[in-house]
Legacy VTK file of the C-alpha trace (Angstrom):
# vtk DataFile Version 3.0
C-alpha trace
ASCII
DATASET POLYDATA
POINTS 119 float
10.415 30.451 -10.517
11.107 28.944 -7.629
11.102 25.063 -7.516
9.673 23.546 -4.565
10.297 19.509 -3.120
7.141 17.573 -2.507
8.177 14.522 -0.179
6.280 12.294 2.754
6.072 8.859 3.507
3.524 6.193 2.019
0.049 6.986 2.666
0.584 10.300 4.117
-0.941 12.916 1.674
1.607 13.806 -0.897
-1.024 13.548 -3.464
-3.865 15.588 -1.765
-0.884 18.424 -1.030
-0.253 17.828 -4.826
-4.054 18.115 -5.497
-3.964 21.197 -3.550
-1.130 22.772 -5.421
-2.778 22.007 -8.912
-6.151 23.234 -7.761
-4.149 26.786 -7.106
-2.699 27.056 -10.244
0.520 25.835 -9.022
2.256 24.040 -11.515
3.456 20.312 -10.286
5.594 17.829 -11.626
6.134 14.313 -10.541
9.429 13.577 -10.333
8.938 9.758 -10.150
7.115 9.612 -13.114
9.463 11.733 -15.087
12.449 9.506 -13.326
11.509 6.296 -14.155
10.878 7.212 -17.797
14.418 9.174 -17.801
16.318 6.573 -16.260
14.249 3.051 -18.125
17.427 0.900 -18.878
19.112 1.582 -21.669
17.516 4.707 -22.598
19.716 8.108 -23.156
19.223 9.246 -19.268
19.937 5.806 -18.276
23.027 6.153 -20.406
23.977 9.223 -19.182
23.823 8.953 -15.298
26.213 5.499 -15.986
28.525 7.654 -17.787
28.547 10.303 -14.777
28.264 8.052 -11.689
29.900 4.532 -13.025
28.451 1.088 -13.005
28.556 1.559 -9.354
24.973 3.265 -9.675
23.314 -0.195 -11.045
21.245 -2.582 -9.448
22.407 -5.957 -10.275
19.372 -5.850 -12.916
20.942 -2.783 -14.604
18.153 -0.940 -13.443
19.606 2.484 -11.743
19.691 2.563 -7.932
17.218 5.556 -7.974
17.870 5.928 -3.650
21.841 6.381 -4.599
20.469 9.209 -6.676
18.214 10.817 -4.099
19.693 14.674 -3.232
16.957 16.916 -3.783
17.982 18.823 -1.786
20.728 19.832 -4.406
18.426 21.160 -6.537
15.128 22.234 -5.199
14.706 24.919 -1.878
12.835 24.699 0.146
11.768 20.784 0.221
7.966 20.456 1.523
7.657 17.505 3.676
4.046 16.117 4.131
3.688 14.702 7.793
0.747 13.165 9.605
0.822 10.900 12.560
1.876 7.137 12.224
-1.919 6.068 13.142
-3.156 8.047 10.322
-0.779 6.734 7.597
-1.566 3.358 9.105
-5.350 4.299 8.658
-4.844 6.035 5.133
-2.843 2.882 3.931
-5.341 0.544 5.298
-8.266 2.227 3.456
-6.547 3.097 0.266
-4.754 -0.269 -0.339
-7.331 -2.868 1.531
-4.263 -4.171 3.602
-4.675 -5.514 7.359
-2.798 -3.268 9.582
-0.085 -5.643 9.958
0.663 -5.527 6.123
0.249 -1.625 6.241
2.614 -1.270 9.489
5.134 -3.545 7.377
4.837 -1.212 4.577
5.635 1.946 6.629
8.209 0.431 8.513
10.307 -0.204 5.336
10.206 3.334 4.664
12.318 6.414 6.333
10.125 7.550 9.092
8.245 10.805 8.345
10.343 12.272 11.515
13.148 11.975 10.327
12.272 13.086 6.636
10.957 16.379 8.636
14.169 16.661 10.484
LINES 1 120
119 0 1 2 3 4 5 6 7 8 9 10 11 12 13 14 15 16 17 18 19 20 21 22 23 24 25 26 27 28 29 30 31 32 33 34 35 36 37 38 39 40 41 42 43 44 45 46 47 48 49 50 51 52 53 54 55 56 57 58 59 60 61 62 63 64 65 66 67 68 69 70 71 72 73 74 75 76 77 78 79 80 81 82 83 84 85 86 87 88 89 90 91 92 93 94 95 96 97 98 99 100 101 102 103 104 105 106 107 108 109 110 111 112 113 114 115 116 117 118
């Protein structure tokens, strides 16, 4: 079975693409949901990650620093990047979350740019 990673920025259309995959009969596993459950503080997964990577993998709250674990290309090939223009991303985010343009822009700017993700 081929495993494909799906990534993209906030309001870029990842859920839309995921739903298209599902509608085409392609199994989809939401790694974010799985990771949140597996890495809950004190869980077996949390203990294994800390054992493997040491205390430096933890945030001050003792939660796993998930961005430090992001190395999906180590386990999945290829990675599909959902890309839209920043204008589209802003419009989708404002509509979806009821945000002002300024607030939506701030959220988009706090993330890795889609251009950088797709390169």
